[in-house]
N, C-alpha and C positions, 0 to 999 in steps of 0.2 A: 452893343447887344448882339449884332451879327456876328462879331469876332467871337463873343462868348459862345453863341450857338455853333459856330463853326468848330470852335475847340472842343466842345462837347461832342459833336459828331464824330470828330477825329478820334477822340478818346474811346468813343463807343466801338468805333470800327477797329480800333486796336485790341480792345477787349475780346471782340468777336473773333478777330484773326488768331489771337493767342489761343482762345478755346478751341478753334479748329485745327490748330497745329498740335494740340494735345494728343496723348496716346489714345488709341481707339478702345484699348482695354478698359475694363471698368470694375470697381470693387463691389463686393456684395454688400447691400444695405438692407436694413430692416424698414419696410414701407411705414411712413407716417400717415395715419388715417385721421383727418380733422373731423369729417362727417361721415356717418353711416349713410350713404346716398340710397340706400334701400329703404330707410326708415320714412315714416310720414313726417314732413318737416313742419307742418302745421298742427301737430298733435298737442302742443302747449296753448294754442290759441282757442279761448272759448268760442263755441259756436254762436252764442249770443252774450253780449255785454250786459250786465245789469244796468250799469249807469255810464253808458259811453261818453268819453269826453268830447266836447266840441272842439274840433281841431280848426284853429285859425290858420290863415295863410302865414302870418308871422311865426307862429309856433312850428308850423310844418316846415318853413325855410330853416329856422334855427335847429330843428331836430335833424332834418336830412343832413344839413351842413356839418353838425357836430358828428353824427354816426358815420357818414361816408368818410370824412377825414380820419376818424379814428380807425375805420376799416383798413385804410391804407397803412396806417402806423402799425396796426396789428399783424397785417399780412407780412409786412416787412420784418418786423420782430421775430415772427415765426420762421419765415424764410432764412433769416440770418442764422436762427439756431439750427434749423435742418442743414443748412449749407456748411455750417461748422461741425456737423457730425453729430448732433443731439438727436437721437432717435425718439427720446421721450419727452418732448417739450411740452409737459402737461400744463404749465401756467400759461403759455402762449395760446395753446389750443383752447383752454377754457375761456380766456378773455375774448377770443375771436368768436367762440361759439355764442357768448353772451351778446356781443355786439351784433351778430347776425340774427339773434332772436329780437333784439330791440328793433331792427331795421324791419323785420318781418311783421312785428306787432304794429309798427307804424304804417305799413302798407295795408294791413287788415283793417285798420281804423277807416281807411278811405275806401278800399275796394272789396272787403270781406274776406272770409277765410279761404275760399277757393283761389282766388288771385293771390292771397299771401302765400298759400301752398306753392303755387306755380313760381312765385319770385323766389321763394327759398330754395326750391330745387335747383333753379338756375344759379343762384348766388353761392350755394354750398358747392356746387360743382366747380365753379371757376376758382373758388378759394383752393380746393383740393388739387386742381390743375397746377396751381402755382406752386404747391408743396411738391407735387410731383416733378416739376421743372427744376426746383431747387435740389432735390435728391438726385435727379439725373445728372445736373451740373456738377454736383460734388463728386459723383462716382464716375465721371467722364463717360456715361452711358448716352452715346449720341442718338441711338434709336429711341430710348426713352424720353430724350430731351425734344426730338422731333414729334414724337406722339404728344407731349404736352403742349407744344407749340400748335399743332394741329387742333387739339382739343379747345385751346384758348381762342383760336381763330374762329372755330364753330360757335363758341360761346358768344363772342362779339355779334355775330349775326342773330343768334337766337335771342339773346337778351335785348338787342336793339329793336327786334320785332315785337318782343313782349312789351316793351316800353311804349313803343309807337302805338301799338294796338291798344293798350290799357288807357292811354291818354287821348285816344281818338285822333291820333296825328298831331296832338299838341307838341309832342317831342319828335321832331322830324326824323324818318328813318335814316337818311344820309348823315344828318347832324349828329345823332346819338351814336351811330356806328363809328364815326370819327372820333368822338369823345371816349368811347370804350376802347378803341384801338390805342389811343394815347395812354390810357390806364394799363392796359396790357403791357405796352412797349415799356412804361415807366417801371412797372415791377420786375419784368423779365431783365431788363437792362440793369437794374439795381442788383438782381441776383448774380448776374453774370460778373459785374464789378466786384461784388462783395466776395464771392467765391474765388476770384482771381487775386483777391488782396488790395484792390485799388480803393483804398479807403476813402480818399478825398472824392473821387468820382461817384462812389456809393453814396456818401452823404449828400452830395449835390442832386443826385437822381432821387433820394428819398425826399428831399425838401420839394422837389418838382412834382413827384407823385402825390404828396399830400395836399399841395396847392392846387392841383388839378382836380381833386375830388371836389374842392369847393366849387368849381365851375360846373361839374356834373350835377351837384346838388342844387345849384340855382336853377339849372335848365330843368331839371325834374319837378322841383317845387312849383316853378312858375306854370308848367303844363298841367300840374294836378289842380292848382288853385284856380286856373281859367276854366278847366273842365267842370270842377265841383264847387261853383260859387255858392250853392245853397247850403252846403256842408262845410267847405273850407273857406271861412270868411276872412276878410282883411281886418 
């Protein structure tokens, strides 16, 4: 296992070095907008649910596990399309939007509309930042790539704070920041490898990215269940 991790690290370093050695010039691209970040992300969530479902801990774990793993798959699929030069990846955008809405609905069941709105804003932003990163990588726009990296770094801190606060410390700030850092690194490393044409490495990174989302899902589900035992039952 250590050798495998070492080989992966060397490969990632090589991809990064190759990207750094590329031309500083960049091609003109049409921005791909996944979400309108000025819109109300909770507009489709009813203020009051007529017959709210009783969310059990088991259902919560299963739901978050499936939706978060799917999120990684869909982000990667969209990033691949964007990195390949597709400026109108409508099918991928629609699928990702539906997944985000489902995640937002799940948060709303536990924390209500306002918290769901805050979740959606942060979640939509980081998805857009991944797309921006892929476009910058494809066009060799180093400044735009650095901007996307900076935005994703801010997201890690902001979303970690949101989760830690929402769960009353059930998800530790340091721990969740580390989990999110790995998520961001997985996706951006995949994009670097995919755009550079390193198919085998990209496939390995994709598998790791999806697997890691199961770890994040378990941590969040456990913290929510512990916090809301009256609502989220085992």
